[in-house]
VEXKOLMI-495515 format. One record per atom (N, C-alpha, C): residue in one letter; atom name; x negated, y negated, z negated. Coordinates in Angstrom, 2 decimals. Atoms other than C-alpha are relative to their C-alpha. Last residue first. Layout:
# residues N
<node><code>A</code><site>CA</site><xx>X</xx><yy>Y</yy><zz>Z</zz></node>
...
//
This chain:
# residues 74
<node><code>L</code><site>N</site><xx>-0.15</xx><yy>-1.42</yy><zz>0.48</zz></node>
<node><code>L</code><site>CA</site><xx>22.87</xx><yy>-22.67</yy><zz>15.94</zz></node>
<node><code>L</code><site>C</site><xx>0.82</xx><yy>0.07</yy><zz>-1.24</zz></node>
<node><code>E</code><site>N</site><xx>-1.34</xx><yy>-0.55</yy><zz>-0.38</zz></node>
<node><code>E</code><site>CA</site><xx>23.58</xx><yy>-26.13</yy><zz>17.49</zz></node>
<node><code>E</code><site>C</site><xx>0.21</xx><yy>1.44</yy><zz>-0.55</zz></node>
<node><code>D</code><site>N</site><xx>-1.00</xx><yy>0.68</yy><zz>0.85</zz></node>
<node><code>D</code><site>CA</site><xx>20.74</xx><yy>-27.88</yy><zz>15.57</zz></node>
<node><code>D</code><site>C</site><xx>1.42</xx><yy>0.56</yy><zz>0.35</zz></node>
<node><code>V</code><site>N</site><xx>-0.07</xx><yy>-0.75</yy><zz>1.25</zz></node>
<node><code>V</code><site>CA</site><xx>18.29</xx><yy>-25.35</yy><zz>17.12</zz></node>
<node><code>V</code><site>C</site><xx>1.06</xx><yy>-0.60</yy><zz>-0.90</zz></node>
<node><code>D</code><site>N</site><xx>-0.07</xx><yy>1.06</yy><zz>1.02</zz></node>
<node><code>D</code><site>CA</site><xx>19.04</xx><yy>-26.82</yy><zz>20.54</zz></node>
<node><code>D</code><site>C</site><xx>0.19</xx><yy>0.71</yy><zz>-1.37</zz></node>
<node><code>L</code><site>N</site><xx>-0.56</xx><yy>-0.38</yy><zz>1.29</zz></node>
<node><code>L</code><site>CA</site><xx>17.96</xx><yy>-24.30</yy><zz>23.12</zz></node>
<node><code>L</code><site>C</site><xx>-0.12</xx><yy>-1.15</yy><zz>-0.92</zz></node>
<node><code>P</code><site>N</site><xx>1.02</xx><yy>-0.10</yy><zz>1.03</zz></node>
<node><code>P</code><site>CA</site><xx>17.43</xx><yy>-25.81</yy><zz>26.57</zz></node>
<node><code>P</code><site>C</site><xx>0.73</xx><yy>0.33</yy><zz>-1.27</zz></node>
<node><code>R</code><site>N</site><xx>0.29</xx><yy>1.29</yy><zz>0.61</zz></node>
<node><code>R</code><site>CA</site><xx>20.17</xx><yy>-25.08</yy><zz>29.15</zz></node>
<node><code>R</code><site>C</site><xx>-1.01</xx><yy>0.18</yy><zz>-1.14</zz></node>
<node><code>T</code><site>N</site><xx>0.55</xx><yy>-0.06</yy><zz>1.35</zz></node>
<node><code>T</code><site>CA</site><xx>20.87</xx><yy>-22.25</yy><zz>31.53</zz></node>
<node><code>T</code><site>C</site><xx>-0.18</xx><yy>-1.45</yy><zz>-0.49</zz></node>
<node><code>L</code><site>N</site><xx>-1.09</xx><yy>-0.44</yy><zz>0.84</zz></node>
<node><code>L</code><site>CA</site><xx>23.04</xx><yy>-21.95</yy><zz>34.69</zz></node>
<node><code>L</code><site>C</site><xx>-0.45</xx><yy>0.06</yy><zz>-1.47</zz></node>
<node><code>G</code><site>N</site><xx>-0.45</xx><yy>1.09</yy><zz>0.84</zz></node>
<node><code>G</code><site>CA</site><xx>20.76</xx><yy>-24.04</yy><zz>36.85</zz></node>
<node><code>G</code><site>C</site><xx>1.09</xx><yy>0.36</yy><zz>-0.99</zz></node>
<node><code>A</code><site>N</site><xx>-1.22</xx><yy>0.49</yy><zz>-0.58</zz></node>
<node><code>A</code><site>CA</site><xx>20.42</xx><yy>-21.43</yy><zz>39.58</zz></node>
<node><code>A</code><site>C</site><xx>0.60</xx><yy>-1.08</yy><zz>-0.84</zz></node>
<node><code>R</code><site>N</site><xx>0.27</xx><yy>0.67</yy><zz>-1.29</zz></node>
<node><code>R</code><site>CA</site><xx>16.78</xx><yy>-21.02</yy><zz>38.68</zz></node>
<node><code>R</code><site>C</site><xx>1.26</xx><yy>-0.58</yy><zz>0.62</zz></node>
<node><code>H</code><site>N</site><xx>0.72</xx><yy>1.25</yy><zz>0.29</zz></node>
<node><code>H</code><site>CA</site><xx>17.72</xx><yy>-20.30</yy><zz>35.04</zz></node>
<node><code>H</code><site>C</site><xx>-0.24</xx><yy>-0.79</yy><zz>1.32</zz></node>
<node><code>A</code><site>N</site><xx>-1.03</xx><yy>0.94</yy><zz>0.58</zz></node>
<node><code>A</code><site>CA</site><xx>20.39</xx><yy>-17.74</yy><zz>36.06</zz></node>
<node><code>A</code><site>C</site><xx>-0.75</xx><yy>-1.31</yy><zz>-0.30</zz></node>
<node><code>A</code><site>N</site><xx>-0.88</xx><yy>0.40</yy><zz>-1.07</zz></node>
<node><code>A</code><site>CA</site><xx>17.84</xx><yy>-16.00</yy><zz>38.34</zz></node>
<node><code>A</code><site>C</site><xx>0.97</xx><yy>-1.03</yy><zz>-0.52</zz></node>
<node><code>V</code><site>N</site><xx>0.75</xx><yy>0.92</yy><zz>-0.88</zz></node>
<node><code>V</code><site>CA</site><xx>15.23</xx><yy>-15.92</yy><zz>35.59</zz></node>
<node><code>V</code><site>C</site><xx>0.92</xx><yy>-0.54</yy><zz>1.11</zz></node>
<node><code>A</code><site>N</site><xx>0.21</xx><yy>1.23</yy><zz>0.69</zz></node>
<node><code>A</code><site>CA</site><xx>17.76</xx><yy>-14.42</yy><zz>33.21</zz></node>
<node><code>A</code><site>C</site><xx>-0.72</xx><yy>-1.02</yy><zz>0.78</zz></node>
<node><code>E</code><site>N</site><xx>-1.29</xx><yy>0.74</yy><zz>0.03</zz></node>
<node><code>E</code><site>CA</site><xx>18.89</xx><yy>-11.84</yy><zz>35.72</zz></node>
<node><code>E</code><site>C</site><xx>-0.16</xx><yy>-1.31</yy><zz>-0.73</zz></node>
<node><code>D</code><site>N</site><xx>-0.25</xx><yy>0.51</yy><zz>-1.36</zz></node>
<node><code>D</code><site>CA</site><xx>15.26</xx><yy>-10.79</yy><zz>36.40</zz></node>
<node><code>D</code><site>C</site><xx>1.31</xx><yy>-0.85</yy><zz>0.06</zz></node>
<node><code>A</code><site>N</site><xx>0.95</xx><yy>1.11</yy><zz>-0.18</zz></node>
<node><code>A</code><site>CA</site><xx>14.63</xx><yy>-10.46</yy><zz>32.66</zz></node>
<node><code>A</code><site>C</site><xx>0.24</xx><yy>-0.62</yy><zz>1.40</zz></node>
<node><code>L</code><site>N</site><xx>-0.51</xx><yy>1.16</yy><zz>0.78</zz></node>
<node><code>L</code><site>CA</site><xx>17.72</xx><yy>-8.32</yy><zz>32.26</zz></node>
<node><code>L</code><site>C</site><xx>-0.83</xx><yy>-1.20</yy><zz>0.16</zz></node>
<node><code>R</code><site>N</site><xx>-1.20</xx><yy>0.49</yy><zz>-0.65</zz></node>
<node><code>R</code><site>CA</site><xx>16.61</xx><yy>-6.04</yy><zz>35.11</zz></node>
<node><code>R</code><site>C</site><xx>0.58</xx><yy>-1.23</yy><zz>-0.71</zz></node>
<node><code>E</code><site>N</site><xx>0.43</xx><yy>0.65</yy><zz>-1.26</zz></node>
<node><code>E</code><site>CA</site><xx>13.11</xx><yy>-5.69</yy><zz>33.65</zz></node>
<node><code>E</code><site>C</site><xx>1.17</xx><yy>-0.61</yy><zz>0.74</zz></node>
<node><code>L</code><site>N</site><xx>0.59</xx><yy>1.25</yy><zz>0.43</zz></node>
<node><code>L</code><site>CA</site><xx>14.59</xx><yy>-4.91</yy><zz>30.22</zz></node>
<node><code>L</code><site>C</site><xx>-0.50</xx><yy>-0.80</yy><zz>1.24</zz></node>
<node><code>L</code><site>N</site><xx>-1.02</xx><yy>0.92</yy><zz>0.48</zz></node>
<node><code>L</code><site>CA</site><xx>16.78</xx><yy>-2.24</yy><zz>31.73</zz></node>
<node><code>L</code><site>C</site><xx>-0.56</xx><yy>-1.36</yy><zz>-0.35</zz></node>
<node><code>D</code><site>N</site><xx>-0.78</xx><yy>0.42</yy><zz>-1.21</zz></node>
<node><code>D</code><site>CA</site><xx>13.96</xx><yy>-0.66</yy><zz>33.80</zz></node>
<node><code>D</code><site>C</site><xx>1.13</xx><yy>-0.96</yy><zz>-0.42</zz></node>
<node><code>E</code><site>N</site><xx>0.85</xx><yy>0.94</yy><zz>-0.83</zz></node>
<node><code>E</code><site>CA</site><xx>11.65</xx><yy>-0.61</yy><zz>30.74</zz></node>
<node><code>E</code><site>C</site><xx>0.78</xx><yy>-0.49</yy><zz>1.17</zz></node>
<node><code>S</code><site>N</site><xx>0.04</xx><yy>1.28</yy><zz>0.62</zz></node>
<node><code>S</code><site>CA</site><xx>14.43</xx><yy>0.87</yy><zz>28.51</zz></node>
<node><code>S</code><site>C</site><xx>-0.82</xx><yy>-1.05</yy><zz>0.88</zz></node>
<node><code>E</code><site>N</site><xx>-0.96</xx><yy>0.85</yy><zz>-0.67</zz></node>
<node><code>E</code><site>CA</site><xx>14.95</xx><yy>3.79</yy><zz>30.94</zz></node>
<node><code>E</code><site>C</site><xx>0.05</xx><yy>-1.46</yy><zz>-0.63</zz></node>
<node><code>P</code><site>N</site><xx>0.37</xx><yy>0.44</yy><zz>-1.40</zz></node>
<node><code>P</code><site>CA</site><xx>11.73</xx><yy>5.37</yy><zz>29.90</zz></node>
<node><code>P</code><site>C</site><xx>0.98</xx><yy>-0.96</yy><zz>0.63</zz></node>
<node><code>R</code><site>N</site><xx>-0.66</xx><yy>-0.77</yy><zz>-1.03</zz></node>
<node><code>R</code><site>CA</site><xx>12.71</xx><yy>5.44</yy><zz>26.18</zz></node>
<node><code>R</code><site>C</site><xx>-0.41</xx><yy>-0.55</yy><zz>1.38</zz></node>
<node><code>S</code><site>N</site><xx>0.89</xx><yy>-1.02</yy><zz>-0.46</zz></node>
<node><code>S</code><site>CA</site><xx>10.17</xx><yy>3.98</yy><zz>23.79</zz></node>
<node><code>S</code><site>C</site><xx>0.62</xx><yy>0.87</yy><zz>1.11</zz></node>
<node><code>F</code><site>N</site><xx>0.91</xx><yy>0.51</yy><zz>-0.92</zz></node>
<node><code>F</code><site>CA</site><xx>12.17</xx><yy>0.77</yy><zz>23.48</zz></node>
<node><code>F</code><site>C</site><xx>-0.99</xx><yy>1.05</yy><zz>0.58</zz></node>
<node><code>L</code><site>N</site><xx>-0.73</xx><yy>0.50</yy><zz>-1.32</zz></node>
<node><code>L</code><site>CA</site><xx>15.10</xx><yy>2.59</yy><zz>21.98</zz></node>
<node><code>L</code><site>C</site><xx>-1.03</xx><yy>-0.47</yy><zz>1.04</zz></node>
<node><code>E</code><site>N</site><xx>-0.49</xx><yy>-1.15</yy><zz>-0.72</zz></node>
<node><code>E</code><site>CA</site><xx>12.92</xx><yy>4.46</yy><zz>19.44</zz></node>
<node><code>E</code><site>C</site><xx>0.66</xx><yy>-0.43</yy><zz>1.33</zz></node>
<node><code>A</code><site>N</site><xx>1.18</xx><yy>-0.57</yy><zz>-0.57</zz></node>
<node><code>A</code><site>CA</site><xx>11.13</xx><yy>1.25</yy><zz>18.41</zz></node>
<node><code>A</code><site>C</site><xx>0.37</xx><yy>1.27</yy><zz>0.79</zz></node>
<node><code>W</code><site>N</site><xx>0.54</xx><yy>0.73</yy><zz>-1.16</zz></node>
<node><code>W</code><site>CA</site><xx>14.41</xx><yy>-0.48</yy><zz>18.05</zz></node>
<node><code>W</code><site>C</site><xx>-1.19</xx><yy>0.65</yy><zz>0.64</zz></node>
<node><code>R</code><site>N</site><xx>-0.93</xx><yy>-0.18</yy><zz>-1.06</zz></node>
<node><code>R</code><site>CA</site><xx>15.83</xx><yy>2.31</yy><zz>15.84</zz></node>
<node><code>R</code><site>C</site><xx>-0.50</xx><yy>-0.74</yy><zz>1.24</zz></node>
<node><code>L</code><site>N</site><xx>0.21</xx><yy>-1.36</yy><zz>-0.58</zz></node>
<node><code>L</code><site>CA</site><xx>12.68</xx><yy>2.40</yy><zz>13.70</zz></node>
<node><code>L</code><site>C</site><xx>0.96</xx><yy>0.23</yy><zz>1.14</zz></node>
<node><code>E</code><site>N</site><xx>1.25</xx><yy>0.01</yy><zz>-0.80</zz></node>
<node><code>E</code><site>CA</site><xx>12.88</xx><yy>-1.41</yy><zz>13.25</zz></node>
<node><code>E</code><site>C</site><xx>-0.31</xx><yy>1.39</yy><zz>0.61</zz></node>
<node><code>S</code><site>N</site><xx>-0.23</xx><yy>0.73</yy><zz>-1.21</zz></node>
<node><code>S</code><site>CA</site><xx>16.54</xx><yy>-1.14</yy><zz>12.19</zz></node>
<node><code>S</code><site>C</site><xx>-1.27</xx><yy>-0.01</yy><zz>0.87</zz></node>
<node><code>E</code><site>N</site><xx>-0.81</xx><yy>-0.81</yy><zz>-0.94</zz></node>
<node><code>E</code><site>CA</site><xx>15.76</xx><yy>1.52</yy><zz>9.66</zz></node>
<node><code>E</code><site>C</site><xx>0.26</xx><yy>-0.60</yy><zz>1.38</zz></node>
<node><code>L</code><site>N</site><xx>0.87</xx><yy>-1.08</yy><zz>-0.47</zz></node>
<node><code>L</code><site>CA</site><xx>13.06</xx><yy>-0.58</yy><zz>8.16</zz></node>
<node><code>L</code><site>C</site><xx>0.66</xx><yy>0.90</yy><zz>0.90</zz></node>
<node><code>E</code><site>N</site><xx>0.96</xx><yy>0.54</yy><zz>-0.92</zz></node>
<node><code>E</code><site>CA</site><xx>15.38</xx><yy>-3.57</yy><zz>7.94</zz></node>
<node><code>E</code><site>C</site><xx>-0.91</xx><yy>1.02</yy><zz>0.61</zz></node>
<node><code>S</code><site>N</site><xx>-0.73</xx><yy>0.26</yy><zz>-1.21</zz></node>
<node><code>S</code><site>CA</site><xx>18.14</xx><yy>-1.53</yy><zz>6.34</zz></node>
<node><code>S</code><site>C</site><xx>-0.91</xx><yy>-0.54</yy><zz>1.10</zz></node>
<node><code>L</code><site>N</site><xx>-0.33</xx><yy>-1.26</yy><zz>-0.66</zz></node>
<node><code>L</code><site>CA</site><xx>15.78</xx><yy>-0.14</yy><zz>3.77</zz></node>
<node><code>L</code><site>C</site><xx>0.69</xx><yy>-0.19</yy><zz>1.33</zz></node>
<node><code>L</code><site>N</site><xx>1.23</xx><yy>-0.46</yy><zz>-0.51</zz></node>
<node><code>L</code><site>CA</site><xx>14.58</xx><yy>-3.66</yy><zz>2.89</zz></node>
<node><code>L</code><site>C</site><xx>0.19</xx><yy>1.29</yy><zz>0.80</zz></node>
<node><code>F</code><site>N</site><xx>0.47</xx><yy>0.84</yy><zz>-1.12</zz></node>
<node><code>F</code><site>CA</site><xx>18.06</xx><yy>-4.98</yy><zz>2.61</zz></node>
<node><code>F</code><site>C</site><xx>-1.32</xx><yy>0.51</yy><zz>0.57</zz></node>
<node><code>R</code><site>N</site><xx>-0.92</xx><yy>-0.32</yy><zz>-1.10</zz></node>
<node><code>R</code><site>CA</site><xx>19.25</xx><yy>-2.09</yy><zz>0.40</zz></node>
<node><code>R</code><site>C</site><xx>-0.42</xx><yy>-0.79</yy><zz>1.31</zz></node>
<node><code>A</code><site>N</site><xx>0.37</xx><yy>-1.35</yy><zz>-0.46</zz></node>
<node><code>A</code><site>CA</site><xx>16.14</xx><yy>-2.48</yy><zz>-1.78</zz></node>
<node><code>A</code><site>C</site><xx>0.89</xx><yy>0.36</yy><zz>1.21</zz></node>
<node><code>F</code><site>N</site><xx>1.26</xx><yy>0.16</yy><zz>-0.71</zz></node>
<node><code>F</code><site>CA</site><xx>16.74</xx><yy>-6.23</yy><zz>-2.13</zz></node>
<node><code>F</code><site>C</site><xx>-0.35</xx><yy>1.40</yy><zz>0.60</zz></node>
<node><code>R</code><site>N</site><xx>-0.38</xx><yy>0.74</yy><zz>-1.19</zz></node>
<node><code>R</code><site>CA</site><xx>20.39</xx><yy>-5.63</yy><zz>-3.16</zz></node>
<node><code>R</code><site>C</site><xx>-1.27</xx><yy>-0.18</yy><zz>0.90</zz></node>
<node><code>D</code><site>N</site><xx>-0.75</xx><yy>-0.93</yy><zz>-0.86</zz></node>
<node><code>D</code><site>CA</site><xx>19.31</xx><yy>-2.96</yy><zz>-5.59</zz></node>
<node><code>D</code><site>C</site><xx>0.32</xx><yy>-0.71</yy><zz>1.33</zz></node>
<node><code>Q</code><site>N</site><xx>0.98</xx><yy>-0.96</yy><zz>-0.43</zz></node>
<node><code>Q</code><site>CA</site><xx>16.68</xx><yy>-5.29</yy><zz>-7.14</zz></node>
<node><code>Q</code><site>C</site><xx>0.67</xx><yy>0.96</yy><zz>1.01</zz></node>
<node><code>E</code><site>N</site><xx>0.82</xx><yy>0.64</yy><zz>-1.08</zz></node>
<node><code>E</code><site>CA</site><xx>19.25</xx><yy>-8.00</yy><zz>-7.32</zz></node>
<node><code>E</code><site>C</site><xx>-1.01</xx><yy>0.92</yy><zz>0.58</zz></node>
<node><code>E</code><site>N</site><xx>-0.84</xx><yy>0.18</yy><zz>-1.13</zz></node>
<node><code>E</code><site>CA</site><xx>21.62</xx><yy>-5.69</yy><zz>-9.27</zz></node>
<node><code>E</code><site>C</site><xx>-0.72</xx><yy>-0.70</yy><zz>1.20</zz></node>
<node><code>Q</code><site>N</site><xx>-0.19</xx><yy>-1.30</yy><zz>-0.67</zz></node>
<node><code>Q</code><site>CA</site><xx>18.81</xx><yy>-4.59</yy><zz>-11.59</zz></node>
<node><code>Q</code><site>C</site><xx>0.84</xx><yy>-0.15</yy><zz>1.26</zz></node>
<node><code>P</code><site>N</site><xx>-0.96</xx><yy>-0.82</yy><zz>0.66</zz></node>
<node><code>P</code><site>CA</site><xx>17.87</xx><yy>-8.19</yy><zz>-12.51</zz></node>
<node><code>P</code><site>C</site><xx>0.32</xx><yy>1.25</yy><zz>0.88</zz></node>
<node><code>L</code><site>N</site><xx>-1.40</xx><yy>0.40</yy><zz>-0.22</zz></node>
<node><code>L</code><site>CA</site><xx>14.74</xx><yy>-9.40</yy><zz>-10.84</zz></node>
<node><code>L</code><site>C</site><xx>0.96</xx><yy>0.89</yy><zz>-0.73</zz></node>
<node><code>E</code><site>N</site><xx>-0.38</xx><yy>0.96</yy><zz>0.97</zz></node>
<node><code>E</code><site>CA</site><xx>11.29</xx><yy>-8.83</yy><zz>-12.28</zz></node>
<node><code>E</code><site>C</site><xx>1.40</xx><yy>-0.47</yy><zz>0.12</zz></node>
<node><code>S</code><site>N</site><xx>-0.26</xx><yy>-0.75</yy><zz>1.18</zz></node>
<node><code>S</code><site>CA</site><xx>10.73</xx><yy>-5.69</yy><zz>-10.22</zz></node>
<node><code>S</code><site>C</site><xx>0.38</xx><yy>-0.91</yy><zz>-1.17</zz></node>
<node><code>A</code><site>N</site><xx>-1.34</xx><yy>-0.56</yy><zz>-0.08</zz></node>
<node><code>A</code><site>CA</site><xx>11.09</xx><yy>-7.84</yy><zz>-7.06</zz></node>
<node><code>A</code><site>C</site><xx>0.37</xx><yy>0.78</yy><zz>-1.29</zz></node>
<node><code>K</code><site>N</site><xx>-0.96</xx><yy>1.08</yy><zz>0.24</zz></node>
<node><code>K</code><site>CA</site><xx>8.02</xx><yy>-9.81</yy><zz>-8.10</zz></node>
<node><code>K</code><site>C</site><xx>1.41</xx><yy>0.56</yy><zz>0.03</zz></node>
<node><code>E</code><site>N</site><xx>0.13</xx><yy>0.46</yy><zz>1.39</zz></node>
<node><code>E</code><site>CA</site><xx>6.00</xx><yy>-6.57</yy><zz>-8.56</zz></node>
<node><code>E</code><site>C</site><xx>0.97</xx><yy>-1.17</yy><zz>-0.29</zz></node>
<node><code>F</code><site>N</site><xx>-0.77</xx><yy>-0.87</yy><zz>0.86</zz></node>
<node><code>F</code><site>CA</site><xx>7.37</xx><yy>-5.31</yy><zz>-5.27</zz></node>
<node><code>F</code><site>C</site><xx>-0.05</xx><yy>-0.27</yy><zz>-1.50</zz></node>
<node><code>A</code><site>N</site><xx>-1.42</xx><yy>0.14</yy><zz>-0.25</zz></node>
<node><code>A</code><site>CA</site><xx>6.25</xx><yy>-8.35</yy><zz>-3.44</zz></node>
<node><code>A</code><site>C</site><xx>0.78</xx><yy>0.94</yy><zz>-0.85</zz></node>
<node><code>Q</code><site>N</site><xx>-0.43</xx><yy>1.27</yy><zz>0.67</zz></node>
<node><code>Q</code><site>CA</site><xx>2.79</xx><yy>-8.30</yy><zz>-5.08</zz></node>
<node><code>Q</code><site>C</site><xx>1.54</xx><yy>-0.21</yy><zz>0.17</zz></node>
<node><code>Q</code><site>N</site><xx>0.02</xx><yy>-0.20</yy><zz>1.43</zz></node>
<node><code>Q</code><site>CA</site><xx>2.35</xx><yy>-4.69</yy><zz>-4.05</zz></node>
<node><code>Q</code><site>C</site><xx>0.50</xx><yy>-1.21</yy><zz>-0.78</zz></node>
<node><code>L</code><site>N</site><xx>-1.26</xx><yy>-0.82</yy><zz>0.20</zz></node>
<node><code>L</code><site>CA</site><xx>3.35</xx><yy>-5.54</yy><zz>-0.48</zz></node>
<node><code>L</code><site>C</site><xx>0.11</xx><yy>0.32</yy><zz>-1.46</zz></node>
<node><code>L</code><site>N</site><xx>-1.16</xx><yy>0.89</yy><zz>-0.11</zz></node>
<node><code>L</code><site>CA</site><xx>0.73</xx><yy>-8.32</yy><zz>-0.50</zz></node>
<node><code>L</code><site>C</site><xx>1.29</xx><yy>0.75</yy><zz>-0.21</zz></node>
<node><code>E</code><site>N</site><xx>-0.09</xx><yy>0.85</yy><zz>1.21</zz></node>
<node><code>E</code><site>CA</site><xx>-1.98</xx><yy>-6.01</yy><zz>-1.89</zz></node>
<node><code>E</code><site>C</site><xx>1.25</xx><yy>-0.85</yy><zz>0.08</zz></node>
<node><code>T</code><site>N</site><xx>0.85</xx><yy>1.26</yy><zz>-0.03</zz></node>
<node><code>T</code><site>CA</site><xx>-1.37</xx><yy>-3.48</yy><zz>0.82</zz></node>
<node><code>T</code><site>C</site><xx>0.25</xx><yy>-0.83</yy><zz>-1.32</zz></node>
<node><code>M</code><site>N</site><xx>-0.81</xx><yy>1.20</yy><zz>-0.01</zz></node>
<node><code>M</code><site>CA</site><xx>-0.03</xx><yy>-0.03</yy><zz>0.00</zz></node>
<node><code>M</code><site>C</site><xx>-0.87</xx><yy>-1.18</yy><zz>0.01</zz></node>
//
């Protein structure tokens, strides 16, 4: 375990039990999500899909169908 991760767990252990459980559920959910994404991106068909989506995005931008991202609108 890295020193930073150890520090994070030590800080989390100081939280009330309910908060510790909430943190643990969040962390486990994030780890599971990362594993799912890694598995999806490792599939051969993912490369073709991502390439097609990128081509569509570039075409939409060139056609004037996009606008700059305004973080204040999020």
